[in-house]
C-alpha positions in Angstrom: 16.8 -1.5 2.4 19.6 -0.5 4.1 22.4 1.4 2.5 25.1 1.8 4.6 26.4 -1.7 5.1 27.4 -2.4 1.8 31.1 -3.7 1.8 31.4 -4.4 5.5 32.9 -7.7 7.2 30.3 -9.5 9.4 31.2 -12.4 11.8 28.7 -14.7 12.5 29.0 -17.1 16.0 26.3 -19.0 15.6 26.6 -21.9 13.5 22.8 -22.9 13.4 20.0 -23.0 10.5 18.5 -19.9 11.8 22.2 -18.4 11.8 21.9 -19.2 8.2 18.9 -17.0 7.0 21.1 -14.4 8.7 24.2 -14.9 6.8 22.1 -15.0 3.4 20.7 -11.9 4.5 23.6 -10.0 5.6 25.3 -11.5 1.5 22.2 -10.3 0.1 22.5 -6.6 2.5 26.4 -6.7 0.3 28.3 -8.0 3.5 31.2 -10.5 3.9 30.7 -13.1 5.8 32.6 -15.0 8.0 31.4 -18.0 10.3 33.7 -18.7 13.3 32.1 -21.5 15.8 34.2 -25.1 15.8 31.3 -26.8 14.4 32.5 -28.3 10.5 31.3 -27.6 8.0 28.4 -30.1 7.2 27.1 -30.1 10.6 26.7 -25.8 10.8 24.0 -25.0 8.2 25.6 -21.4 8.7 29.2 -22.0 7.4 27.7 -23.8 4.5 26.2 -20.4 3.0 28.8 -17.7 4.4 31.8 -16.5 2.7 34.2 -18.1 4.7 34.1 -20.6 7.3 36.8 -20.6 10.4 36.9 -23.4 12.9 38.0 -22.2 16.9 35.9 -22.4 19.2 34.0 -19.0 20.0 34.7 -19.4 24.7 38.6 -18.6 23.1 38.4 -15.5 23.4 42.2 -14.3 22.4 42.1 -16.6 18.7 38.7 -14.5 18.7 39.9 -11.6 18.6 42.9 -12.7 16.4 40.6 -13.4 13.7 39.1 -10.2 14.3 42.1 -8.7 13.7 43.3 -10.9 10.9 39.4 -10.6 8.9 39.5 -7.0 9.4 36.4 -7.9 11.1 33.9 -4.5 11.3 31.0 -6.3 13.4 29.7 -9.3 14.9 26.3 -11.2 14.6 25.7 -13.8 17.3 21.8 -14.7 17.4 19.9 -16.7 18.7 22.1 -18.4 21.0 21.7 -18.0 25.1 25.4 -19.4 25.6 27.3 -17.1 23.0 26.0 -13.9 24.5 28.6 -13.5 27.3 31.6 -14.4 24.5 29.9 -11.7 22.3 30.2 -9.4 25.1 33.1 -10.0 26.0 34.5 -9.6 22.3 32.6 -6.8 21.4 34.0 -4.7 24.2 37.8 -5.7 24.1 37.6 -5.0 20.5 35.4 -2.1 20.3 32.9 -3.3 18.1 29.3 -2.4 18.5 27.3 -4.8 21.1 23.2 -5.3 21.7 23.7 -5.1 25.2 26.2 -6.1 28.1 27.2 -9.0 30.1 24.8 -8.3 33.2 22.2 -7.3 30.9 22.2 -11.1 28.7 22.8 -13.0 32.6 19.4 -11.2 33.9 17.7 -11.8 31.0 18.7 -14.2 28.8 21.5 -17.1 31.0 20.0 -16.8 34.5 15.8 -17.3 35.2 16.4 -16.5 39.1 18.1 -13.2 38.7 15.5 -12.0 35.6 12.6 -13.2 38.5 14.2 -10.7 41.1 14.2 -8.2 38.4 9.9 -8.5 37.7 9.2 -8.7 41.2 11.7 -5.4 42.0 9.6 -3.9 38.5 6.2 -4.9 39.3 6.1 -7.3 36.5 4.1 -10.4 37.6 5.6 -14.0 37.9 4.8 -17.0 39.2 4.8 -18.5 42.7 8.3 -19.7 43.5 8.7 -21.9 46.4 12.6 -22.4 48.6 14.3 -25.7 47.6 17.4 -26.7 47.6 19.3 -29.8 47.2 18.7 -30.6 51.4 14.9 -30.9 50.9 14.6 -29.1 53.9 11.4 -30.8 56.0 10.0 -26.8 56.3 10.4 -26.0 52.5 9.0 -29.1 51.3 5.9 -28.6 53.8 5.4 -25.1 52.5 4.8 -26.1 48.9 1.7 -26.2 47.2 1.1 -29.0 43.9 1.4 -28.9 41.1 4.7 -27.3 40.7 7.1 -27.0 37.9 11.3 -27.7 38.5 13.8 -26.4 35.6 17.5 -25.7 35.6 17.8 -21.4 35.9 20.8 -22.4 32.9 18.2 -23.9 30.6 15.9 -22.9 27.3 13.9 -23.6 25.1 11.3 -25.7 27.1 14.6 -27.8 27.8 14.7 -29.5 31.0 11.3 -28.2 32.3 9.1 -31.0 34.7 5.8 -30.7 36.3 5.9 -32.5 39.3 1.8 -33.3 40.9 3.5 -34.8 44.8 6.0 -34.2 46.8 7.8 -37.9 45.5 8.1 -36.6 42.0 9.4 -32.5 43.4 12.6 -34.4 44.7 12.7 -37.1 41.8 12.5 -34.1 39.1 14.6 -31.6 41.3 17.3 -34.6 41.6 17.1 -34.8 37.9 17.5 -31.5 37.2 20.3 -30.7 39.6 22.5 -33.5 38.3 21.8 -31.8 34.4 22.2 -28.2 35.7 26.1 -26.3 35.5 24.5 -23.6 38.0 23.3 -25.5 40.3 20.3 -23.3 40.2 16.6 -25.0 40.7 13.7 -23.3 39.9 10.4 -24.5 42.0 7.5 -22.7 40.5 4.0 -22.5 40.8 2.3 -24.3 37.8 0.0 -22.1 35.5 -2.8 -24.4 34.5 -3.1 -21.9 31.6 -3.3 -23.6 27.7 -2.6 -19.6 26.9 1.2 -18.6 26.3 2.3 -15.5 25.4 5.0 -14.3 23.5 6.1 -10.5 23.0 8.8 -9.3 21.0 10.1 -5.9 21.2 12.4 -3.6 18.6 14.5 -1.4 21.0 15.9 1.8 18.6 17.9 4.0 20.2 16.6 3.5 23.8 12.6 3.6 22.4 10.9 0.4 22.7 7.8 -0.9 20.5 6.2 -4.1 20.3 7.0 -5.9 17.1 4.9 -9.0 17.2 3.0 -11.3 19.8 1.8 -14.9 19.4 0.2 -17.4 21.5 1.4 -21.4 21.6 -0.1 -24.0 21.3 1.2 -27.3 21.9 1.4 -30.6 19.3 -0.6 -33.8 20.7 -1.5 -36.9 19.7 -3.4 -40.1 20.9 -1.2 -40.8 23.8 0.8 -37.1 24.6 0.7 -33.5 24.5 4.1 -32.6 24.4 6.0 -29.7 25.3 7.2 -28.2 22.1 5.0 -26.1 19.7 3.2 -27.0 16.7 1.9 -24.2 16.3 2.9 -20.1 16.9 -0.1 -17.8 16.2 0.4 -14.1 15.4 -1.2 -11.4 16.6 -3.6 -12.7 19.6 -6.3 -10.3 20.4 -4.7 -10.8 24.1 -2.3 -8.0 22.5 -4.2 -5.1 24.3 -5.0 -6.7 27.7 -1.3 -6.9 27.6 -0.9 -3.1 26.9 -3.5 -2.0 29.5 -2.0 -4.6 32.8 1.4 -5.2 32.1 3.4 -3.6 29.5 4.0 -0.4 31.3 5.8 -2.5 34.1 8.0 -4.5 31.4 9.0 -1.6 29.8 9.8 0.4 32.7 12.5 -2.9 33.8 14.1 -2.6 30.4 14.7 0.6 30.5 16.1 0.3 34.0 18.3 -2.2 32.9 19.4 0.4 30.2 18.7 -1.2 26.8 19.6 0.9 23.8 19.2 -1.4 20.6 18.3 -4.9 19.8 15.6 -7.2 20.7 13.8 -8.4 23.5 11.4 -11.1 23.9 9.2 -11.5 26.8 7.6 -15.5 27.9 4.2 -16.1 30.1 0.9 -17.6 30.6 -1.8 -16.0 30.7 -5.1 -16.8 32.9 -7.9 -14.8 33.5 -7.1 -11.3 33.1 -3.3 -12.1 34.9 0.2 -12.2 33.3 2.4 -14.2 34.8 6.1 -14.2 33.1 8.9 -16.9 33.4 11.3 -16.0 30.9 12.9 -12.9 28.4 15.7 -13.2 25.9 17.9 -10.2 24.9 18.3 -11.8 21.3 16.7 -12.7 18.1 13.9 -14.6 18.5 13.9 -18.2 17.2 10.5 -17.6 15.9 11.5 -14.9 13.2 9.0 -12.6 13.9 10.1 -10.2 11.0 9.8 -12.6 8.3 6.0 -11.3 8.6 6.5 -7.7 9.8 8.9 -6.8 7.0 6.4 -8.4 4.8 3.4 -6.4 6.2 4.5 -3.1 7.7 8.3 -2.7 5.9 10.5 -3.2 8.7 12.8 -5.8 9.8 14.5 -6.5 12.8 16.9 -9.3 11.1 18.0 -5.8 9.0 18.4 -3.7 11.6 19.9 -5.7 13.9 22.5 -6.7 10.9 23.2 -3.0 10.6 23.5 -2.9 14.2 26.4 -5.4 14.3 28.3 -3.1 11.3 28.1 0.4 12.4 26.2 0.8 16.2 23.5 2.2 14.7 19.9 0.8 13.8 18.5 4.0 11.9 17.7 3.1 8.3 14.3 2.5 9.4 11.2 4.1 12.3 10.3 1.1 13.6 8.1 3.2 16.0 6.3 4.3 12.9 6.1 1.2 10.9 5.7 -1.6 13.4 2.2 -3.1 14.1 2.0 -5.8 16.3 -1.7 -6.8 14.5 -0.8 -7.9 12.0 -2.8 -7.4 8.8 -3.1 -11.3 7.4 -3.4 -14.4 9.4 0.2 -15.5 10.3 2.2 -18.6 11.9 4.9 -20.5 12.5 3.7 -24.4 12.1 6.4 -26.6 13.5 6.2 -30.3 12.1 7.1 -31.9 15.5 8.0 -35.7 15.3 7.1 -38.6 17.2 10.1 -40.7 18.7 12.4 -42.8 16.0 14.9 -42.6 12.9 13.8 -40.7 10.0 14.6 -42.9 7.2 12.4 -41.2 4.3 11.4 -37.5 4.0 8.6 -36.4 1.2 6.4 -34.0 0.0 9.1 -30.9 1.6 9.4 -29.6 -2.4 5.9 -29.2 -3.2 5.4 -27.7 0.6 7.9 -25.1 0.0 6.5 -24.1 -3.1 3.1 -22.8 -2.1 2.6 -19.0 -2.7 1.6 -19.4 1.5 4.8 -20.6 2.7 6.9 -17.5 3.2 10.1 -19.9 4.5 11.5 -23.1 5.7 13.8 -23.8 8.8 15.4 -27.6 7.6 16.5 -28.8 11.1 16.2 -32.4 10.9 17.5 -34.5 7.8 17.1 -38.5 6.7 19.0 -40.4 9.4 18.0 -38.4 12.5 17.2 -39.8 15.9 13.9 -38.2 17.2 14.4 -38.8 21.6 11.1 -38.5 23.7 12.2 -35.1 24.7 10.0 -32.5 25.7 11.6 -29.9 23.6 11.8 -28.1 20.5 14.8 -30.7 19.2 11.9 -32.9 18.0 11.2 -30.2 15.6 12.2 -31.4 11.4 10.5 -28.3 10.0 9.1 -24.6 11.2 7.3 -23.2 8.5 6.8 -19.4 8.0 2.9 -19.2 6.6 1.0 -16.7 5.6 -2.7 -16.7 4.4 -5.9 -13.9 4.3 -7.9 -15.2 6.6 -7.9 -18.0 9.4 -10.1 -20.1 7.6 -8.0 -20.3 4.8 -4.9 -20.0 7.0 -6.5 -23.8 8.6 -7.4 -24.7 5.2 -3.2 -24.5 3.5 -2.0 -25.9 7.1 -3.9 -29.1 6.8 -2.7 -29.2 3.1 0.8 -29.0 4.5 0.0 -31.8 7.0 -1.6 -34.3 4.7 1.3 -33.2 1.9 4.2 -34.0 4.1 5.4 -37.6 4.9 8.2 -38.4 7.5 8.9 -41.9 7.9 10.3 -43.6 9.9 12.7 -47.1 10.3 9.5 -49.4 10.5 8.0 -47.5 7.7 5.2 -45.3 9.9 4.2 -41.6 9.8 6.3 -40.1 12.5 4.4 -36.6 12.3 3.8 -36.5 16.0 -0.3 -35.0 15.3 -1.2 -34.6 11.6 -3.1 -31.5 11.7 -7.1 -31.5 10.1 -8.8 -28.6 9.4 -11.0 -28.5 12.5 -7.9 -28.6 14.5 -5.8 -25.9 12.8 -9.0 -23.3 12.9 -9.3 -23.7 16.2 -5.5 -22.3 16.9 -5.4 -19.9 13.6 -9.2 -18.6 15.5 -7.2 -18.5 19.2 -9.9 -20.4 20.7 
């Protein structure tokens, strides 16, 4: 338990359901919480649980500075949204408050995939091959491309905007689509890594020391007609952790250290093909999967608590992360993403029963009755994210099947909306990393 934060006043800029978890935890630790954003309270889960809610555009730095002074704010917690990070950095700098990164660090690691890739290449962190292409579609550039490739805007995250292209016609069509969507107009054309093994690694940084806190593999939802880019399962503690430590970790940690990271949480995301890692994304922020829910239960250390502590004190000194951390979780742990088919949610059944299951540690709700589910390839199709833990892979597979059968999400035509209803065999494939 953190002892030195009680009575501090925390300003939270994130309005999401994820941020609501942070607000609740901060209140449990004895902080006074204020959520500031331009969403009305009924549309901001974090405002609904905060001690105080303020309507303001967080990009209005002068208005935010006035709130910080008026409310005697001790620290700012920004949470999970990449677009908030530049405002967070500027506010902390001008108000003299602790910040886990600089504008440049956030730009490289969270907001500009091109700069991130340049740093990876500089420090020998393995990345997919990139092809040069502009909106002018130079013929020589097009002739150098080997298919398949993916197209993605440099300023997108959460699997948004990524499209696979199998030929030149698809490439030009999707490049134009991405270009029109992107604010930065920076578009990647990259080698498509044909591998089902997608890995995420999270480090907790404490006083310049890096500790691998968690790793998980991403499994994608599927049905008879489609395979979605969004996850159905994040399965923690994959066996590939040791291969990563022996091969890619020294270069990755060296890159982070040379960027000057001192305190916080940083993520690496990539594919594994054979024994080679290909990293394509990072993030200097809390991870949406909230790995600390499991790490606190199993290892006795919470990155969320440490980040709240850092926000109001400038230190993460209440726990010895290096001593406590162990990414090889002692139980079978996963995030189960209940991903939906397109449609309008008209009824939800079984969520209360699921929430009471002892294996379900946390339920985060993203959608409700009346929500419209579009046929996107992103996390926007997820209604619930469940933190589920059981003793063995087999027991976890049984639990996941039970959850899937208990939940009923009904569309306007009376049809079940789960994109994939889990069977025991399908769940066991994932919980056993097969």
